[in-house]
FITORVEX-422441 format. One record per atom (N, C-alpha, C, O, CB): residue in one letter; x, y, z. Coordinates in steps of 0.05 Angstrom, whole numbers, plus 5000, padded with zeros to 4 digits. Glycine has a CB too. Example, Ala and Ser with C-alpha at 12.3 -4.5 7.8 and 13.67 -1.06 7.14 Angstrom:
FITORVEX-422441
A526448865156
A524649105156
A526449345156
A528549345169
A522649115181
S525749555142
S527349795143
S525850015157
S526850235161
S528249885114
***
This chain:
FITORVEX-422441
M513552504926
M512752294945
M509952344944
M508652284924
M514052304974
F508352494972
F505652654964
F506352924960
F508652994961
F503352644987
D504653044957
D504053354947
D503153514980
D502253385000
D500753364918
N503553774979
N503753894997
N500253855013
N499853775035
N504954174986
V498353934993
V496153885002
V495153655008
V493253685024
V495053964991
T495753435002
T495053125015
T497153125045
T496352985064
T496152814988
M499753265049
M501253165066
M498353345087
M496653235100
M505153245065
K498753565083
K496853755105
K493953655117
K493353635140
K496054055090
L492253585089
L490053415097
L489753095103
L488452955119
L488653465080
S490753065090
S490552755089
S491952655111
S490852605133
S491752615063
I495152615108
I497152495119
I498352585150
I499152445169
I499152525099
E498052935147
E500153015181
E498252905203
E499352825223
E500753445191
P494052885200
P492652845222
P493052525235
P492952445258
P489752915213
L493652385206
L494452135215
L497252045230
L497551835241
L494252005194
L498752205227
L501652155239
L501152325258
L502952275274
L504352215222
L499552545269
L499552645299
L496952345316
L496852315341
L497953095299
S495552215300
S493652155317
S496251875331
S496451765353
S489952065299
A497451855313
A499051545311
A501051635335
A501551505355
A501051445274
L502151885327
L503751975353
L502652075385
L503952085406
L505252205343
K498852155379
K497752245416
K497551965426
K497651945451
K493852435422
E497251625406
E497251465419
E499051375429
E499051275451
E496351335413
D501351395415
D504051395448
D504251655460
D505451655481
D508051315439
I503951745457
I504752055479
I502052135488
I501052295472
I506452375461
T500852095506
T498052175516
T497852515534
T496252705535
T497151895539
T500752435546
T500552665564
T504452795555
T504953005544
T499552525605
C506052615563
C508352675562
C511052325555
C510552085559
C508452865593
D513552455543
D514152155548
D515852215575
D517152415579
D515951965521
L515351995596
L515951975626
L518451835625
L519751805646
L513651805645
S519651725593
S522751535594
S524851785596
S526751825612
S523551305560
A523351975566
A525152205558
A525452405583
A527452445595
A523752375531
V521852575590
V523652935605
V525152795620
V527152935619
V521553225629
G525752555637
G527252565674
G530652555660
G532652595674
G526152135704
I530652485635
I533452415637
I534752615614
I537252635611
I534052065631
I532452795595
I534052965570
I533053295584
I531053405590
I532452885530
P536053345584
P535553705587
P533153775574
P532053645556
P538053915570
L532454025586
L530454165553
L531754315533
L532554535542
L527754405559
S532254285510
S532654325487
S534654255476
S535854305455
S532454505483
K535154065502
K538353935496
K538153755463
K536553575456
K539253645529
R540853925445
R539553665411
R542353565418
R544353605432
R538853835363
G540753325393
G543153135391
G543652995368
G542753115348
G542952935409
R544852805363
R545352695334
R545152425339
R545852335361
R548352775320
C543752225316
C543251935314
C543251835285
C543551995266
C540551855328
T543051585281
T543451455262
T541351305260
T540151195280
T545551345261
L540651275234
L538151075223
L539250845207
L539750885184
L536051245202
T539650645215
T541350465204
T539150195193
T537750075209
T543950385228
C539250115159
C536949815158
C539149525169
C541449435168
C535449755114
K536849485177
K537349185186
K537448975165
K539248805166
K535049095205
D535448975141
D534748775128
D536348915096
D537849105093
D531148715132
N535348745080
N535048775045
N533048805044
N531348645053
N535648565023
G532349045032
G528849125008
G529649304999
G531949374992
G525449225019
I526649434999
I526149714983
I524549925003
I522349905013
I524149654954
L527450225006
L527350335029
L524350595011
L524350764994
L531250475044
C522150445030
C519450655026
C518450765053
C518250655075
C516650485011
G517851045044
G516951225071
G518651385089
G518251515110
G515851045091
L521151345070
L523351645088
L521651915087
L521352025109
L526951755066
D520852005068
D519552265086
D517252265106
D516252455116
D518652465069
I516351965109
I514051985121
I515951975149
I515852185161
I511451745113
F517251815158
F520051755173
F520352115182
F519152225199
F523151575148
K521552185171
K522452525177
K520252685184
K520352865200
K523852685149
K517852615169
K515652865177
K514452775209
K513652935225
K512552885151
V514652535213
V514252505248
V515152725263
V513652875275
V515852255262
F517952745263
F520052835280
F519753095281
F520453205301
F522652755273
R518253285251
R518253445254
R515053515257
R513953735255
R519853515238
L514553395261
L511653505275
L512553515304
L510753625317
L508653295270
L514453445319
L514653535348
L517053615348
L518153565369
L514153335371
D518453705333
D521653885320
D521753995295
D523053905277
D524253695317
K520154235295
K520854315268
K523754405260
K524154495238
K519254535262
S525554385276
S528654415270
S529954255268
S532354285271
S530154525283
V528653995263
V530353775259
V531353705244
V529353615233
V529853635262
T533953615222
T534753645206
T536053285195
T536353105210
T536353885214
F536353285174
F536953105165
F538453065139
F538153205119
F535153025168
L540752815142
L543152775121
L542352485112
L542052285127
L546852795134
D541852525082
D541152275082
D543352045067
D544752165050
D538552295070
F543651895069
F545751655048
F543951535027
F545151405010
F547151355067
A541851545026
A539751415011
A537351515004
A536451705017
A539051225022
S535451384977
S533551474973
S531251414959
S531451294938
S534151604969
E528451494970
E526651344967
E526151174945
E527251234924
E525051474970
G524450934945
G525750684920
G527750534918
G527750334903
G526550764898
D530650614941
D532050494926
D532750184941
D531250104959
D534350694920
T534550064935
T534749794950
T536249874968
T537750064963
T535749544936
V536349774988
V539049765014
V538949385025
V537749175023
V537750065052
F541249515035
F541549235052
F543049235080
F544749395087
F543149015035
S542349115089
S543148995120
S546549165126
S548649075117
S543448545118
G546249415142
G548449555151
G548449765135
G549349965146
G550949425151
D547849795117
D547150165104
D546250245121
D544750135137
D545150275080
K547850615119
K546650815134
K543850895115
K543750875091
K548851075141
I542150965129
I539951165117
I540851515113
I541351695096
I537351145140
T540751475137
T540151795145
T541351825176
T541951635191
T536251885145
V541652155182
V543052165215
V541852485212
V542252675197
V547552105221
A540352415236
A537852565245
A539752765269
A541852685280
A534952305260
E538653025274
E540653185286
E538053465294
E536953625279
E543653255260
G537753415329
G535953445336
G534953535351
G536853675356
G535553365335
D532753635373
D531753635408
D531953315417
D530153155413
D527953755414
M533353275425
M534552975433
M531552815445
M531052575440
M537552995463
A529852985461
A527552845477
A525152775454
A523952555450
A526253075504
C524853015441
C523752945419
C524752615392
C523952405381
C524053235408
I526852795395
I527252395375
I527352185385
I527851975373
I529752305359
L526652215419
L525751935434
L523051915431
L521851695428
L526451915466
S521952135430
S518952095437
S517952055406
S515552135404
S517352375455
A518851985389
A517352005350
A519651835347
A520751855325
A517252395322
E520651695361
E521951455348
E520751265337
E520651255313
E523351335361
R519351035358
R517750935357
R515650865338
R515250635329
R517450985369
T514051125330
T512751205314
T513551165284
T512751005267
T512451415321
A515551385283
A517951395252
A517551105243
A516251035223
A522151445260
L518750935261
L520150685250
L517650515247
L517450385226
L522550535270
N515450495267
N513050355248
N512750355217
N512750155203
N510750475256
Y512350615209
Y511850765188
Y512950685176
Y511950515161
Y512050985187
L516350755173
L517650665150
L519150295151
L520350195132
L520150925147
Q518650185173
Q518649975174
Q516449825154
Q517349685136
Q518549935200
R514249845157
R511849815153
R511149735113
R510249555099
R510550115167
M512550135109
M510750165085
M514050065070
M513750005046
M508850565078
S516150045078
S517749895072
S517449595069
S517949465048
S519349955085
G517049545081
G516449195086
G514549135054
G515749045035
G513849115124
I512049195053
I510149245026
I512249264999
I512649084982
I508149585030
A513349524998
A514749494975
A516949444972
A518349574957
A514649654963
T517949214989
T519549044984
T518248694975
T519448494968
T521149075009
Y516048754979
Y514748434983
Y513148534962
Y513248374943
Y512948295015
T511748734957
T511648754919
T513048774903
T512048734881
T510648924906
N515348834903
N517748844885
N517748474878
N517548344857
N521149004905
K518048434897
K518848124898
K516848014874
K517747954852
K518347954931
M513748004883
M512147844868
M511747994836
M511247874816
M509347804885
V512248314839
V512348444808
V515248314788
V515648354764
V512648834813
K516748194804
K519548094783
K517847734769
K518147604749
K523748024813
I516147704794
I515547414787
I513547404758
I513147184747
I513947274815
L512247664744
L510547794729
L511947864703
L510847854682
L509548014742
E515047954708
E515948044683
E515947784656
E515947534654
E519048184690
N516048034636
N516347894609
N512947764607
N511947574595
N519347614610
S511947924622
S508847934614
S505648144608
S505148294627
S508247804631
N504948144601
N503748394605
N501348534620
N499948734616
N503548434587
T501648344638
T500048344664
T500048584687
T502148704690
T500948114676
K498548644699
K499948834722
K498648754750
K496248714755
K499449204716
L500948754770
L500148764796
L498848944811
L499749164816
L501648734807
I496048834821
I495349094836
I493949064870
I493848844880
I492949244815
D493149254880
D492549194910
D490049144914
D488849124892
D493149414929
T488349094938
T486449114939
T485749324967
T487149514972
T485748864936
R483149274986
R482749495002
R483149445024
R483049585043
R480749615001
K483849085020
K485449005047
K487949165063
K490249095065
K486648745041
T487249275067
T489749415083
T488749505122
T486849435135
T490649775060
T490949685127
T490849645158
T488949855155
T488849985134
T493549685180
P486849925182
P486050135183
P486950375179
P489150395188
P485450125197
N486050645165
N487550855173
N490650845163
N492151045164
N487150865203
N491350645154
N493450665134
N494350545102
N496250415093
N495050595148
R491150705089
R491150505067
R492950755053
R494650655038
R487750385052
I493051025054
I494451125044
I497451165040
I498651315024
I493651235047
F498351015058
F501950965061
F501950685049
F503650595034
F503750965098
E499150525060
E500950185045
E500750195014
E502350075000
E498949825054
K497650404999
K498150424974
K500050524960
K500650454937
K496750504968
Y501350714975
Y504050834966
Y506050644960
Y507350594940
Y505351014986
A505750534990
A508050254983
A508850054966
A510949954958
A507950104996
V505750014960
V506049814936
V506449904905
V506849744886
V503549654937
K506150194905
K507250314881
K509150304880
K510150164863
K506950504875
T511050474899
T514150474906
T515450254892
T517450264878
T514750444937
G513750004901
G515049744901
G515749594877
G517349424872
G513549574915
G513249754860
G513049664834
G509549594812
G508649614790
G514749414839
G508849484838
G505349474834
G504149764827
G505349984827
G503549354866
Y500949674821
Y499749904814
Y496649824834
Y495749604841
Y499549934776
N495350164840
N493850064853
N491150074844
N490450264830
N494250144873
H489349884852
H485949904856
H485150154857
H486350364853
H484749774884
R482150084864
R480250294872
R481250374900
R481150204918
R477050184872
F482150624906
F482950694943
F480850734963
F481250784987
F484550994947
N477650714947
N476050654976
N473450654954
N473650684930
N476050935009
L470750614972
L468850624965
L468250774940
L467350674920
L467850674983
S468951044943
S468351264934
S469951244901
S469151364881
S469251504957
T470851174903
T473851224873
T473151024853
T473751034830
T477851124884
G471550804864
G470650604835
G468650394842
G468250324865
G473450414820
I467150254816
I465250214828
I465749874821
I466849814800
I462550404820
M464749654840
M465449374840
M463649184845
M463349114869
M467249324856
L462549104829
L459748954835
L460248704845
L461148544829
L457948904810
K459648584882
K461048314885
K458448174871
K457248234851
K461948214921
D457947904894
D455547764896
D453147844909
D450947794901
D456047564907
N454148034935
N452248104947
N450148364931
N447748374930
N453448154973
H452448574921
H450748744897
H448948654880
H446848784879
H452248854880
I449148424863
I447648264853
I445848134857
I444248114839
I448248174849
S445147984884
S443247804896
S440448044906
S438048014904
S445047604925
A442848374925
A440648454918
A438848674899
A436648784904
A440348474933
A440348674879
A439548814858
A437048664837
A435548744820
A442048874845
G437848374852
G435848194835
G438147984810
G438747754815
G433148454815
S438948104790
S440448054777
S442948154761
S443148404758
S439347984770
I445147984748
I446948204741
I446348414726
I447248634733
I448848124729
K444948404706
K443448674688
K442148844706
K442649074697
K440948574665
K440648874727
K438948924735
K441949184758
K442349424757
K436648634745
A443448964775
A446349114789
A447349364761
A448049594767
A449648784797
V447349294739
V449849414723
V447649664712
V448149904708
V451749164694
E445149524709
E443749814700
E443250014718
E442850244712
E441149794689
L443249864756
L442850184771
L445650254779
L446050494785
L440650194803
A447450094780
A449850214783
A451150484757
A452350694760
A451749944784
R449950344734
R451450614718
R448650824714
R449250964695
R453050514678
T446150904723
T446051084723
T445251254750
T443751454751
T445051074706
S446551144768
S446451324792
S450051404788
S450851634792
S445151144827
A451351234784
A454651344776
A455451564759
A454251614738
A456051144763
P457251694767
P458751994747
P459551694722
P459951454724
P463252254771
F459351894701
F458951784674
F462551664669
F463351464658
F457552084649
L464051854682
L466151724675
L467551464687
L469351344676
L467551884674
H466251364717
H467451114729
H466550924715
H464450864703
H466951054757
K470050754721
K468250464701
K466650284719
K466250314743
K470750224685
I465650084705
I464049854729
I465249584717
I465149484695
I459749854729
E466749514747
E467149294745
E465749084758
E464749134779
E469049294750
L465248734744
L463648584760
L465648364766
L467748294754
L460848514747
E464048244792
E465948004805
E465047814793
E462647794797
E465847934835
A466347564772
A464547314767
A465447104772
A467947074769
A463747284743
E464446964777
E465446684793
E465446484773
E466946294779
E463546574818
D464046444746
D462946224737
D462746354705
D462946594702
D460046124754
I462346194687
I463246154654
I459746424653
I459946654644
I463045634632
N456946314664
N455746344664
N455246684669
N453946844655
N455246164671
M456346724690
M456846984708
M458147194681
M457147404672
M459546914739
V460347074673
V462647224653
V459947244627
V459047464623
V466446974642
R459447134621
R456947214592
R455947354604
R456547594601
R454547004579
E453747284626
E451747614634
E453147884634
E451948094627
E450547614667
A455647874643
A457248144655
A458148154618
A458548394613
A460648084689
L458348044602
L459248194573
L456648314563
L456748544554
L460547964548
D453648114562
D451648274557
D451248464572
D449448614563
D449848154554
A452048524589
A450848774611
A451949014608
A451249234616
A451248744641
G453948934594
G456749214581
G458249264597
G458649504598
G455949534573
V459749114616
V461749164650
V463849284628
V464449184607
V463248804677
D464749544641
D467749524630
D471349364638
D473449364625
D467949764632
V470449274662
V471349084680
V470848734686
V468648714697
V470449214699
I471848484682
I470648334689
I472448234714
I474748284708
I469948184669
M472348144731
M474248054762
M473347724755
M471047674757
M472548204804
L475147514746
L474847224756
L475647244784
L477647334794
L476547004740
D473947174791
D473547124825
D475246774835
D474246584821
D469147124833
N476546714848
N477346354862
N476146234840
N474646054844
N475546214897
M476646324808
M476346044787
M478845904790
M480945984801
M475946094751
S478045634777
S481445424759
S482445554748
S481845794745
S481345184735
I484545434738
I486245514713
I484545494695
I483545684683
I488645364706
D484145284691
D482445174668
D479545404664
D478945534643
D481444814677
L478745404682
L475445594679
L476145834681
L474245974675
L472845564704
M479146034688
M480246234671
M480546384644
M479746584632
M481546204674
K483246024637
K482745994605
K480546054586
K480546194565
K482845774600
E478645894601
E476045854578
E474646214583
E474046344563
E472845504591
A474446294602
A473146514612
A474946754598
A473646904583
A473046504647
I477246804600
I479546984582
I478946914548
I478647114535
I483446864592
E478746744538
E477846664513
E475546804508
E475646964490
E477346394512
I472546754524
I470746784510
I471547144516
I471447264494
I467846614519
I471947294535
I471847544534
I474347684519
I474647924525
I471447614560
G475547604507
G477447684483
G477847954494
G477847984519
G476147674450
S478048204474
S478048494473
S475248564489
S475948744505
S478148614441
Q473148524492
Q471148534501
Q471548734523
Q471348974521
Q470348294506
T472248604545
T472648844573
T476148814578
T477548654565
T470448714612
E476848944591
E479448794616
E479048624635
E477048644649
E480648984634
V480248484638
V481048254655
V482848214680
V485248204679
V481948104640
E481048184710
E482848164731
E482647944741
E480347874749
E482548344750
I484347794744
I484647554765
I485247604792
I487147744797
I486847374757
S483247484819
S483247564833
S482847284858
S481447104850
S481747774827
G483547254879
G482247044895
G484746874907
G486046714892
G479946854874
N485346904931
N487546744937
N490046664926
N491246454928
N486946594941
V490646984908
V493046884898
V495846904914
V496047064932
V493347014875
T497346784909
T500846804925
T502146764903
T501746724879
T502146554952
E504646774930
E507446674917
E508046474894
E509246484873
E508746574934
T506646284910
T505845914884
T504045994869
T503945904846
T504045554898
T502546154874
T499646134850
T500846304828
T500446244804
T496046284862
L502646594837
L502946824815
L504246674790
L503446704767
L504947094827
P506446534798
P507346394772
P506146314746
P506646354722
P508046184779
L503646144768
L501946024743
L498846154736
L496646054731
L501545694749
L499546374737
L497446634725
L498646784704
L497546834683
L496646864747
K501146874711
K502347054698
K501947044663
K501847254649
K505147024708
N501746824655
N501046804618
N497646724618
N496946504610
N503346474596
L496446824623
L494446724624
L492846974602
L490746944590
L493546664655
G494247184604
G493047364593
G491547564600
G490847714582
G492147294582
A490547614629
A489347724640
A490848114638
A493248144635
A489147544665
D489548284640
D490748494640
D492048594675
D493948734680
D488748684624
Y489948474697
Y490848584722
Y490748274742
Y489448074736
Y488448864733
I492348314765
I492648024784
I491848254790
I492248484781
I495147784796
S489348094821
S489848324850
S491248214870
S491848004860
S487148414865
M491948214887
M493848054907
M493148204936
M493848444938
M497448084898
G491848094956
G491148274981
G493348244994
G494048435008
G488548204999
A494948004994
A497747965010
A499148195009
A500548285028
A499647745000
L498948284990
L500448514977
L501548675006
L503848665016
L498148724955
T498648885018
T498848905041
T498448835069
T499148975088
T498549005038
Y496948545071
Y496648425094
Y498748215100
Y499448185123
Y494148315094
S499848075081
S502847905090
S504647995088
S506347835098
S503647705079
A505948245078
A508148375080
A509248355112
A508148405133
A507548655069
Q511948265105
Q513048245128
Q515048515134
Q516448595115
Q514447985127
I515248695165
I517048885156
I519548925155
I520748745166
I516749015163
L521149135143
L522749155137
L524949335164
L524649575168
L522149225112
D527149155183
D528649255194
D530049435190
D531549445171
D529449155199
F529849695215
F531349855215
F531649985246
F530149955265
F530450005193
S534050135245
S534250175276
S534750495284
S533750625266
S536950005287
L535450595297
L535350885305
L536950825323
L536050675340
L532751045313
K540350945326
K541550835348
K543751015347
K544451155327
K542250525347
D545051005375
D547551255372
D546751495381
D548451665375
D548551315343
L544251605397
L543151825401
L545251965424
L544951905448
L540051775410
R546752105418
R549052305439
R548652645428
R548252775407
R553252185431
P549052685456
P548853035448
P551153135429
P553053015419
P549253245477
I550353365428
I551953545404
I552753725429
I551453865445
I549953725372
E555753675424
E557653885437
E556654145439
E558154315449
E560053925423
***
C-alpha cells in the first residue's frame, strides 16, 4: 500500500490530526465504563457490495492509540466484498478500540466508496484505449487517501498537486497575454522533466496550443462534435485529455473518441461511502 516513509511523513500526521479532532482530552463515553487496559475483541463487517480500500489505514488508526492491537483478516485490499462479509477481527485495548472506531471507519468507508465508484466507471471504458484519471477536486487534507482509492479502483492519478505538474488554464493564459507567451514562460521556469498541459475551449485554442508545442491538450467542456474535430486536428502531435462535467451518463459517449485520458472530478466528490460496521466488542476472558 503506502511505503514506510510516506506513512511516517505524510499519513500518520493526518491520522493523528483526525483523532485529535474527535478526542480533545479524553473519550468520556469509554473511560467511565471500560476498565483500564481491559482487552477485547470485535468484528469489522461489510454492509454493502464494493471494493475494499483503506484496510491498512483503518488498522493504523487503532495502532496509533494501541500499539498492541492485532487483526485477523478475512479479506485483502482491493478485494470485491459483499454485504455480510467479515473483513477483519480486531483484538486490543477496549477503550482504544472505542475511541478510534469512528475515525478508522470514516477513512475505510470513504476510500472504499471512491474505489468502488471508480471501478464502476473504469468498466464503462473497457475495450477502449482511454484511461480514466482523477482531478484535484478532493477533500482538503484527504487527497493522498482519495487518490490512492482511485488507483485501487482501477483508475489513474492526474497531478497530485500544483507542484507536481503544469496545467495552464484560462486565467494563466489571460494573465500571460496569450497561449504562446504562457507556454514560453512556463517552459522557461519549470524543471525540464515536467510536461506542459494546456486547457483548450475551442478549435482556435487547440491550434495555438499545437503551435506553442505543449505536451498535452485538455479539451474542456467541448461538445462531442467539437471534440471529434479537435482530436482529428491533433492526431499524434500531443496527448489528449477530455474534461468538464464528465458523468456516468456522458462517459459512454466519450469512450470511443480516441482521447488518451478522460478526467472525472466526480470520482472523488460524488462517490458514496461503502458502509461497514464494527460490532460485538466483548472482553477477552
